[in-house]
C-alpha atoms as an extended CHARMM CRD file, in Angstrom:
* protein
*
       183  EXT
         1         1  MET       CA            -21.4680000000       -7.9820000000      -66.9050000000  PROA      1               0.0000000000
         2         2  ASN       CA            -20.5170000000      -10.6490000000      -64.3930000000  PROA      2               0.0000000000
         3         3  ASN       CA            -21.8490000000       -8.5280000000      -61.7930000000  PROA      3               0.0000000000
         4         4  ALA       CA            -25.4500000000       -8.9220000000      -63.1420000000  PROA      4               0.0000000000
         5         5  PRO       CA            -26.1000000000      -12.4090000000      -61.5840000000  PROA      5               0.0000000000
         6         6  THR       CA            -24.5540000000      -11.3640000000      -58.3850000000  PROA      6               0.0000000000
         7         7  LEU       CA            -26.7580000000       -8.2050000000      -58.1340000000  PROA      7               0.0000000000
         8         8  LEU       CA            -29.8390000000      -10.4210000000      -58.9240000000  PROA      8               0.0000000000
         9         9  TYR       CA            -28.9490000000      -12.9100000000      -56.2800000000  PROA      9               0.0000000000
        10        10  LYS       CA            -28.3890000000      -10.0840000000      -53.6470000000  PROA      10              0.0000000000
        11        11  ALA       CA            -31.9080000000       -8.6570000000      -54.4840000000  PROA      11              0.0000000000
        12        12  PHE       CA            -33.6030000000      -11.8170000000      -54.2030000000  PROA      12              0.0000000000
        13        13  THR       CA            -32.0360000000      -12.5930000000      -50.8240000000  PROA      13              0.0000000000
        14        14  GLY       CA            -33.2340000000       -9.1510000000      -49.4890000000  PROA      14              0.0000000000
        15        15  ILE       CA            -36.7090000000       -9.7790000000      -50.6200000000  PROA      15              0.0000000000
        16        16  CYS       CA            -36.8610000000      -13.2560000000      -49.1460000000  PROA      16              0.0000000000
        17        17  ILE       CA            -35.4650000000      -11.8710000000      -45.6940000000  PROA      17              0.0000000000
        18        18  SER       CA            -38.1830000000       -8.9960000000      -45.8690000000  PROA      18              0.0000000000
        19        19  LEU       CA            -41.0440000000      -11.3200000000      -46.4260000000  PROA      19              0.0000000000
        20        20  LEU       CA            -39.9090000000      -13.7950000000      -43.4710000000  PROA      20              0.0000000000
        21        21  LEU       CA            -39.7540000000      -10.5920000000      -41.1730000000  PROA      21              0.0000000000
        22        22  MET       CA            -43.0690000000       -9.5290000000      -42.2510000000  PROA      22              0.0000000000
        23        23  ALA       CA            -44.5360000000      -13.0250000000      -41.3290000000  PROA      23              0.0000000000
        24        24  CYS       CA            -43.2200000000      -12.8300000000      -37.8420000000  PROA      24              0.0000000000
        25        25  GLU       CA            -45.0700000000       -9.7000000000      -37.2140000000  PROA      25              0.0000000000
        26        26  GLY       CA            -48.3820000000      -11.4920000000      -36.7380000000  PROA      26              0.0000000000
        27        27  SER       CA            -50.8130000000      -10.9170000000      -33.8330000000  PROA      27              0.0000000000
        28        28  GLN       CA            -48.5410000000      -12.1980000000      -31.0750000000  PROA      28              0.0000000000
        29        29  MET       CA            -48.0880000000       -8.6810000000      -29.5490000000  PROA      29              0.0000000000
        30        30  ASN       CA            -51.5940000000       -8.3500000000      -28.4030000000  PROA      30              0.0000000000
        31        31  ASP       CA            -50.6720000000       -9.3040000000      -24.8150000000  PROA      31              0.0000000000
        32        32  LEU       CA            -48.0690000000       -6.6320000000      -24.7270000000  PROA      32              0.0000000000
        33        33  THR       CA            -50.3590000000       -3.9960000000      -26.3850000000  PROA      33              0.0000000000
        34        34  GLN       CA            -53.2020000000       -4.9670000000      -23.5080000000  PROA      34              0.0000000000
        35        35  PHE       CA            -50.5820000000       -4.6930000000      -20.7390000000  PROA      35              0.0000000000
        36        36  VAL       CA            -49.3310000000       -1.1320000000      -21.9080000000  PROA      36              0.0000000000
        37        37  ALA       CA            -53.0860000000        0.0640000000      -22.0020000000  PROA      37              0.0000000000
        38        38  GLU       CA            -53.7430000000       -1.1500000000      -18.5540000000  PROA      38              0.0000000000
        39        39  ALA       CA            -50.5700000000        0.2970000000      -17.1940000000  PROA      39              0.0000000000
        40        40  LYS       CA            -51.7850000000        3.7360000000      -18.6490000000  PROA      40              0.0000000000
        41        41  ALA       CA            -55.2070000000        3.4420000000      -17.3710000000  PROA      41              0.0000000000
        42        42  ARG       CA            -54.1480000000        2.7490000000      -13.7480000000  PROA      42              0.0000000000
        43        43  LYS       CA            -54.2500000000        5.7220000000      -11.3560000000  PROA      43              0.0000000000
        44        44  PRO       CA            -50.8160000000        6.9050000000      -10.5550000000  PROA      44              0.0000000000
        45        45  GLY       CA            -49.6970000000        6.2410000000       -6.8170000000  PROA      45              0.0000000000
        46        46  ARG       CA            -48.8660000000        8.7930000000       -4.0510000000  PROA      46              0.0000000000
        47        47  ILE       CA            -45.2210000000        9.2960000000       -3.1910000000  PROA      47              0.0000000000
        48        48  ALA       CA            -44.4920000000       10.0120000000        0.4610000000  PROA      48              0.0000000000
        49        49  PRO       CA            -42.7590000000       13.4560000000        1.2290000000  PROA      49              0.0000000000
        50        50  LEU       CA            -39.1130000000       13.4370000000        2.0860000000  PROA      50              0.0000000000
        51        51  PRO       CA            -38.3970000000       13.5440000000        5.7540000000  PROA      51              0.0000000000
        52        52  GLU       CA            -37.4870000000       16.8610000000        7.1730000000  PROA      52              0.0000000000
        53        53  ILE       CA            -33.6670000000       17.3150000000        7.6930000000  PROA      53              0.0000000000
        54        54  LYS       CA            -32.9600000000       18.9880000000       11.1640000000  PROA      54              0.0000000000
        55        55  PRO       CA            -29.8990000000       21.2460000000       11.0550000000  PROA      55              0.0000000000
        56        56  ILE       CA            -27.1330000000       20.1390000000       13.2320000000  PROA      56              0.0000000000
        57        57  GLU       CA            -25.9850000000       22.2180000000       16.0660000000  PROA      57              0.0000000000
        58        58  THR       CA            -22.3070000000       23.3020000000       15.5870000000  PROA      58              0.0000000000
        59        59  PHE       CA            -19.9250000000       22.8900000000       18.6430000000  PROA      59              0.0000000000
        60        60  ILE       CA            -16.8500000000       25.0100000000       18.9350000000  PROA      60              0.0000000000
        61        61  TYR       CA            -14.1600000000       23.2330000000       21.0260000000  PROA      61              0.0000000000
        62        62  THR       CA            -11.7410000000       25.5830000000       22.8730000000  PROA      62              0.0000000000
        63        63  ALA       CA             -8.9050000000       23.7800000000       24.6780000000  PROA      63              0.0000000000
        64        64  ALA       CA             -6.3380000000       26.5500000000       24.5940000000  PROA      64              0.0000000000
        65        65  ASP       CA             -6.1590000000       26.6360000000       28.3010000000  PROA      65              0.0000000000
        66        66  ARG       CA             -6.1210000000       22.7150000000       29.0300000000  PROA      66              0.0000000000
        67        67  ARG       CA             -3.2010000000       20.2360000000       29.0830000000  PROA      67              0.0000000000
        68        68  ASN       CA             -2.2800000000       18.6310000000       25.6620000000  PROA      68              0.0000000000
        69        69  PRO       CA             -3.3150000000       15.0420000000       25.7670000000  PROA      69              0.0000000000
        70        70  PHE       CA             -0.2560000000       13.9740000000       23.4740000000  PROA      70              0.0000000000
        71        71  THR       CA              2.5470000000       15.0850000000       25.8090000000  PROA      71              0.0000000000
        72        72  ASP       CA              3.8290000000       13.0370000000       28.5470000000  PROA      72              0.0000000000
        73        73  SER       CA              4.2540000000       15.8640000000       31.0600000000  PROA      73              0.0000000000
        74        74  LEU       CA              1.8550000000       16.1470000000       33.9400000000  PROA      74              0.0000000000
        75        75  GLY       CA              3.2040000000       19.6820000000       34.9700000000  PROA      75              0.0000000000
        76        76  GLY       CA              5.6560000000       22.1970000000       34.5530000000  PROA      76              0.0000000000
        77        77  GLU       CA              8.0180000000       21.2270000000       37.3510000000  PROA      77              0.0000000000
        78        78  GLU       CA              7.8840000000       17.4870000000       36.5840000000  PROA      78              0.0000000000
        79        79  GLU       CA              8.7980000000       18.2140000000       33.1040000000  PROA      79              0.0000000000
        80        80  GLU       CA             11.8990000000       19.4790000000       33.8250000000  PROA      80              0.0000000000
        81        81  SER       CA             12.8080000000       16.9200000000       36.2090000000  PROA      81              0.0000000000
        82        82  MET       CA             12.2250000000       14.3510000000       33.5170000000  PROA      82              0.0000000000
        83        83  GLU       CA             14.5900000000       15.6060000000       31.0890000000  PROA      83              0.0000000000
        84        84  VAL       CA             17.8440000000       13.4270000000       30.5760000000  PROA      84              0.0000000000
        85        85  PRO       CA             21.0130000000       14.8590000000       29.7210000000  PROA      85              0.0000000000
        86        86  SER       CA             21.8530000000       13.7020000000       26.1330000000  PROA      86              0.0000000000
        87        87  ASN       CA             24.9180000000       11.6230000000       25.8940000000  PROA      87              0.0000000000
        88        88  GLY       CA             25.4770000000       12.9330000000       22.1520000000  PROA      88              0.0000000000
        89        89  ILE       CA             24.3330000000        9.5520000000       20.5680000000  PROA      89              0.0000000000
        90        90  GLN       CA             21.2720000000       10.1510000000       18.3340000000  PROA      90              0.0000000000
        91        91  PRO       CA             19.9530000000        8.5330000000       15.1180000000  PROA      91              0.0000000000
        92        92  ASP       CA             20.0560000000       10.9370000000       12.1020000000  PROA      92              0.0000000000
        93        93  ARG       CA             16.4020000000       11.5340000000       11.3830000000  PROA      93              0.0000000000
        94        94  ASP       CA             17.0140000000       13.6330000000        8.4570000000  PROA      94              0.0000000000
        95        95  ARG       CA             18.9280000000       10.8330000000        6.5470000000  PROA      95              0.0000000000
        96        96  ARG       CA             17.2000000000        9.1360000000        3.6170000000  PROA      96              0.0000000000
        97        97  LYS       CA             16.3120000000        5.4460000000        4.7690000000  PROA      97              0.0000000000
        98        98  GLU       CA             17.7390000000        2.6700000000        2.7890000000  PROA      98              0.0000000000
        99        99  GLU       CA             15.6270000000       -0.3290000000        1.6850000000  PROA      99              0.0000000000
       100       100  LEU       CA             17.0760000000       -2.7460000000        4.0570000000  PROA      100             0.0000000000
       101       101  GLU       CA             16.0440000000       -0.3840000000        7.0300000000  PROA      101             0.0000000000
       102       102  ALA       CA             12.4050000000       -1.4880000000        6.6120000000  PROA      102             0.0000000000
       103       103  VAL       CA             13.3780000000       -5.2920000000        7.1680000000  PROA      103             0.0000000000
       104       104  PRO       CA             13.9640000000       -6.6010000000       10.7700000000  PROA      104             0.0000000000
       105       105  LEU       CA             17.6680000000       -7.4570000000       11.0470000000  PROA      105             0.0000000000
       106       106  ASP       CA             16.7310000000      -11.1420000000       12.4100000000  PROA      106             0.0000000000
       107       107  SER       CA             15.1440000000      -11.8990000000        8.7920000000  PROA      107             0.0000000000
       108       108  ILE       CA             18.2040000000      -10.6670000000        6.8580000000  PROA      108             0.0000000000
       109       109  ARG       CA             20.9010000000      -13.4700000000        6.1100000000  PROA      109             0.0000000000
       110       110  MET       CA             24.2110000000      -12.9610000000        4.9600000000  PROA      110             0.0000000000
       111       111  VAL       CA             24.8940000000      -15.2580000000        1.9700000000  PROA      111             0.0000000000
       112       112  GLY       CA             28.3840000000      -14.2740000000        0.8950000000  PROA      112             0.0000000000
       113       113  THR       CA             30.9570000000      -11.5240000000        0.0110000000  PROA      113             0.0000000000
       114       114  LEU       CA             32.1080000000      -10.0590000000       -3.0490000000  PROA      114             0.0000000000
       115       115  GLU       CA             35.7570000000       -8.3360000000       -3.7050000000  PROA      115             0.0000000000
       116       116  GLN       CA             36.4560000000       -5.9730000000       -6.5090000000  PROA      116             0.0000000000
       117       117  ASP       CA             39.2630000000       -3.2490000000       -6.7390000000  PROA      117             0.0000000000
       118       118  ARG       CA             40.2800000000       -3.8020000000       -3.0590000000  PROA      118             0.0000000000
       119       119  SER       CA             36.5690000000       -3.0460000000       -2.1870000000  PROA      119             0.0000000000
       120       120  ILE       CA             34.6790000000       -5.6550000000       -0.2730000000  PROA      120             0.0000000000
       121       121  TRP       CA             30.9760000000       -6.1770000000       -0.5240000000  PROA      121             0.0000000000
       122       122  GLY       CA             28.6590000000       -8.0480000000        1.5750000000  PROA      122             0.0000000000
       123       123  LEU       CA             25.8050000000      -10.1880000000       -0.1260000000  PROA      123             0.0000000000
       124       124  VAL       CA             22.7390000000      -10.3820000000        2.0620000000  PROA      124             0.0000000000
       125       125  ARG       CA             19.2620000000      -11.8200000000        1.3740000000  PROA      125             0.0000000000
       126       126  SER       CA             16.1790000000      -10.1780000000        2.8080000000  PROA      126             0.0000000000
       127       127  ASN       CA             13.0880000000      -11.7830000000        3.8670000000  PROA      127             0.0000000000
       128       128  ASP       CA             11.4450000000      -11.7100000000        0.4020000000  PROA      128             0.0000000000
       129       129  GLY       CA             14.4930000000      -13.6060000000       -1.2150000000  PROA      129             0.0000000000
       130       130  THR       CA             16.1420000000      -10.5510000000       -2.8550000000  PROA      130             0.0000000000
       131       131  ILE       CA             19.8420000000      -10.4330000000       -2.6410000000  PROA      131             0.0000000000
       132       132  HSD       CA             21.2800000000       -7.1140000000       -1.6990000000  PROA      132             0.0000000000
       133       133  ARG       CA             24.9510000000       -5.7040000000       -2.0250000000  PROA      133             0.0000000000
       134       134  VAL       CA             26.1370000000       -3.6830000000        0.9930000000  PROA      134             0.0000000000
       135       135  GLN       CA             29.2250000000       -2.0770000000        2.1630000000  PROA      135             0.0000000000
       136       136  PRO       CA             30.5470000000       -0.3430000000        5.1830000000  PROA      136             0.0000000000
       137       137  GLY       CA             28.4650000000        2.8950000000        5.8570000000  PROA      137             0.0000000000
       138       138  ASN       CA             25.1690000000        1.3130000000        4.5350000000  PROA      138             0.0000000000
       139       139  PHE       CA             22.4360000000        0.8830000000        6.9490000000  PROA      139             0.0000000000
       140       140  MET       CA             20.1270000000       -2.2140000000        7.6110000000  PROA      140             0.0000000000
       141       141  GLY       CA             17.6890000000       -3.2250000000       10.1540000000  PROA      141             0.0000000000
       142       142  GLN       CA             15.1130000000       -1.3540000000       12.0800000000  PROA      142             0.0000000000
       143       143  ASN       CA             17.4150000000       -0.1220000000       14.7650000000  PROA      143             0.0000000000
       144       144  HSD       CA             19.6370000000        2.4560000000       12.7960000000  PROA      144             0.0000000000
       145       145  GLY       CA             22.1820000000       -0.1940000000       12.2490000000  PROA      145             0.0000000000
       146       146  GLN       CA             25.1520000000        0.9110000000       10.2430000000  PROA      146             0.0000000000
       147       147  ILE       CA             27.7430000000       -1.3780000000        8.7860000000  PROA      147             0.0000000000
       148       148  THR       CA             31.1390000000       -0.8930000000       10.2590000000  PROA      148             0.0000000000
       149       149  ARG       CA             33.2070000000       -3.7830000000        8.8900000000  PROA      149             0.0000000000
       150       150  ILE       CA             32.6040000000       -6.6400000000        6.4240000000  PROA      150             0.0000000000
       151       151  LEU       CA             34.5360000000       -9.8900000000        6.8640000000  PROA      151             0.0000000000
       152       152  ASP       CA             34.4790000000      -13.3010000000        4.9720000000  PROA      152             0.0000000000
       153       153  ASP       CA             32.3680000000      -14.8800000000        7.5000000000  PROA      153             0.0000000000
       154       154  ARG       CA             30.3070000000      -11.8470000000        9.0390000000  PROA      154             0.0000000000
       155       155  ILE       CA             29.2730000000       -8.2690000000        8.8310000000  PROA      155             0.0000000000
       156       156  GLU       CA             29.8070000000       -6.2660000000       11.7030000000  PROA      156             0.0000000000
       157       157  MET       CA             27.5410000000       -3.2430000000       12.5350000000  PROA      157             0.0000000000
       158       158  THR       CA             26.6370000000       -0.6250000000       15.2640000000  PROA      158             0.0000000000
       159       159  GLU       CA             22.9740000000       -0.1410000000       16.2760000000  PROA      159             0.0000000000
       160       160  ILE       CA             21.5590000000        2.8410000000       17.8810000000  PROA      160             0.0000000000
       161       161  ILE       CA             18.7400000000        1.8810000000       20.0610000000  PROA      161             0.0000000000
       162       162  SER       CA             16.5090000000        3.7680000000       22.7650000000  PROA      162             0.0000000000
       163       163  ASP       CA             17.3610000000        3.1670000000       26.4390000000  PROA      163             0.0000000000
       164       164  VAL       CA             15.1980000000        3.2560000000       29.4760000000  PROA      164             0.0000000000
       165       165  GLN       CA             15.8380000000        6.8270000000       30.3360000000  PROA      165             0.0000000000
       166       166  HSD       CA             14.4590000000        8.2290000000       26.7580000000  PROA      166             0.0000000000
       167       167  GLY       CA             18.1070000000        8.5230000000       25.6820000000  PROA      167             0.0000000000
       168       168  TYR       CA             19.9750000000        6.3870000000       23.0610000000  PROA      168             0.0000000000
       169       169  ILE       CA             22.9530000000        4.1350000000       23.3830000000  PROA      169             0.0000000000
       170       170  GLU       CA             25.0150000000        2.0940000000       20.7100000000  PROA      170             0.0000000000
       171       171  ARG       CA             25.0020000000       -1.5160000000       20.6080000000  PROA      171             0.0000000000
       172       172  SER       CA             27.0700000000       -3.8850000000       18.5890000000  PROA      172             0.0000000000
       173       173  ALA       CA             25.6620000000       -6.4800000000       16.2680000000  PROA      173             0.0000000000
       174       174  SER       CA             26.5920000000       -8.8460000000       13.5020000000  PROA      174             0.0000000000
       175       175  LEU       CA             25.3670000000      -11.2030000000       10.8140000000  PROA      175             0.0000000000
       176       176  SER       CA             27.1610000000      -14.3060000000       10.3650000000  PROA      176             0.0000000000
       177       177  LEU       CA             27.4390000000      -16.2430000000        6.9750000000  PROA      177             0.0000000000
       178       178  ALA       CA             24.4450000000      -18.3520000000        6.8230000000  PROA      178             0.0000000000
       179       179  GLU       CA             24.6800000000      -22.0710000000        6.5800000000  PROA      179             0.0000000000
       180       180  ASP       CA             23.8600000000      -23.8800000000        3.1470000000  PROA      180             0.0000000000
       181       181  GLU       CA             19.9980000000      -23.8640000000        3.4050000000  PROA      181             0.0000000000
       182       182  SER       CA             19.7190000000      -26.3870000000        0.7190000000  PROA      182             0.0000000000
       183       183  LYS       CA             20.8910000000      -29.2730000000        2.9790000000  PROA      183             0.0000000000
């Protein structure tokens, strides 16, 4: 029985809202009706035809008998004379690259060492501020640098670099313990 006043209130509210909406309908839409009538009465405009698309002539490039522009040779005889005997030193191109090989060696800083179970690890900071743990045998730097020895004050490594005659040579490099940068 308590629902009767609530139901009566909802019905009264609905009727009031309906009356208010009917009062807003009025004749204020005359300008819109007039605009639609004028638009329908206008003669439709003419649309220009699409431009004609001309077919493009195909070109077949045959360069099998020409010199390859991506080789360094100028002819068969000179190519043989430019070959340099290999000294056996070459970087391992099939090896999976390590993260620190993407960073130039001059932007890597040694910040300390860590010794555990007779193994010594080097701690280095890359240019993005990340500290990496390295050990002998790891690679770092962009010249195929392999760590050979880790001491308390430096990391020694061997880099393989290209020489003038298109061969490779080994070069020693080292990272010294960085001075305290907070000073």
